[in-house]
C-alpha positions in Angstrom: 0.0 0.0 0.0 1.2 3.5 -0.9 4.4 2.2 -2.5 4.4 4.8 -5.3 4.1 8.3 -3.7 4.6 11.9 -4.6 8.2 11.7 -3.3 9.2 8.8 -5.6 6.7 9.1 -8.6 9.1 11.3 -10.5 11.7 8.5 -10.5 9.4 5.9 -12.0 10.8 4.9 -15.4 8.1 3.0 -17.1 5.9 3.3 -20.2 2.9 2.2 -18.1 2.2 0.9 -14.6 0.0 -2.1 -13.8 -1.0 -2.1 -10.1 -1.0 -5.5 -8.5 -3.1 -4.9 -5.4 -4.0 -2.9 -2.3 -3.7 0.7 -3.5 0.0 0.9 -4.3 -0.2 4.3 -5.8 -1.3 7.4 -3.8 -3.6 10.0 -5.4 -0.8 12.5 -5.7 1.5 10.0 -7.4 -1.4 9.0 -9.7 -1.6 12.7 -10.8 2.2 12.9 -11.3 2.3 9.8 -13.4 -0.7 10.9 -15.4 1.0 14.3 -16.1 4.2 12.5 -17.1 2.2 10.4 -19.6 2.5 7.2 -17.7 -0.9 5.4 -17.6 -1.7 3.5 -14.4 -3.9 0.5 -14.8 -5.7 0.5 -11.4 -5.7 -2.4 -9.0 -9.5 -2.5 -9.0 -9.3 -3.6 -12.7 -6.2 -5.7 -12.6 -7.5 -7.7 -9.6 -10.9 -8.3 -11.2 -9.6 -11.5 -12.7 -9.4 -13.3 -9.4 -12.9 -12.3 -8.5 -14.1 -13.3 -11.9 -12.6 -16.8 -11.7 -14.2 -17.2 -8.2 -17.5 -16.4 -9.8 -16.8 -19.0 -12.5 -16.1 -21.6 -9.7 -19.4 -20.6 -8.0 -21.3 -21.1 -11.3 -19.7 -24.5 -11.8 -20.7 -25.6 -8.3 -24.3 -24.5 -8.8 -24.5 -26.3 -12.1 -22.5 -29.3 -10.8 -20.1 -28.8 -13.8 -16.3 -28.8 -14.2 -15.0 -26.6 -16.9 -11.7 -27.3 -18.5 -8.9 -24.9 -17.7 -8.7 -23.6 -21.3 -12.5 -22.8 -21.2 -12.0 -20.8 -18.0 -8.9 -19.0 -19.4 -10.8 -18.1 -22.6 -13.8 -16.7 -20.7 -11.5 -14.8 -18.4 -9.4 -13.3 -21.2 -12.5 -12.2 -23.0 -14.1 -10.7 -19.8 -10.8 -8.9 -18.8 -10.3 -7.5 -22.4 -13.8 -6.1 -22.5 -13.4 -4.6 -19.0 -10.1 -3.0 -19.9 -11.5 -1.7 -23.2 -14.5 -0.3 -21.4 -12.3 1.6 -19.0 -10.1 3.0 -21.7 -13.2 4.0 -23.8 -14.7 5.7 -20.7 -11.4 7.6 -20.2 -11.4 8.8 -23.8 -15.0 9.8 -23.5 -14.4 11.8 -20.3 -11.5 13.5 -21.8 -13.5 14.4 -25.0 -11.3 12.2 -27.1 -14.0 9.8 -28.5 -17.0 10.0 -30.7 -19.1 8.9 -27.7 -18.4 12.1 -25.8 -21.6 13.8 -24.8 -22.3 17.5 -24.4 -24.6 16.9 -21.4 -22.0 15.0 -19.5 -20.0 16.6 -16.7 -16.5 17.3 -18.2 -13.6 15.7 -16.4 -10.6 17.0 -18.2 -7.4 14.9 -17.6 -9.3 11.9 -16.2 -6.9 9.0 -15.6 -7.8 5.3 -15.9 -8.7 5.1 -12.2 -11.2 7.9 -12.4 -12.6 6.3 -15.6 -12.9 2.9 -13.8 -14.8 4.6 -10.9 -17.1 6.6 -13.2 -17.9 3.5 -15.2 -18.5 1.4 -12.1 -20.7 4.0 -10.4 -22.7 4.6 -13.6 -23.4 0.9 -13.9 -24.6 0.6 -10.3 -26.7 3.7 -10.7 -28.3 2.5 -14.0 -29.1 -0.9 -12.5 -30.6 0.6 -9.4 -32.8 2.8 -11.5 -33.9 -0.1 -13.6 -34.5 -2.5 -10.8 -35.5 -0.1 -8.0 -34.1 -0.2 -4.5 -34.3 -3.8 -3.2 -36.2 -5.2 -1.4 
């Protein structure tokens, strides 16, 4: 936790950074890296694979099935690619860099991948809550 901070972010020499877990980059370091043009793929996205495979195990148990490892890997690869693409697309939309940018959307200039992931996640929860209503 907090391994990349404002006091050492200027020394990071990487084309991009993929967080492994537990908030290794502080908000100030995030901003420094973004300003330096170093994208940070946030831990909430990169760790989603483990949670997804746990879900696949749960589904297999419910159905009393056993999927081959290559089936699980293919499903996981597709899910993670879609999730990553969605976050990148949302970042571009927020920064006004895509055709999907909307005039009625609150502008978030210089949104990084973490902000894009949060905006995407919150918008999905909000949309689902509006569609389903508050449960129970």
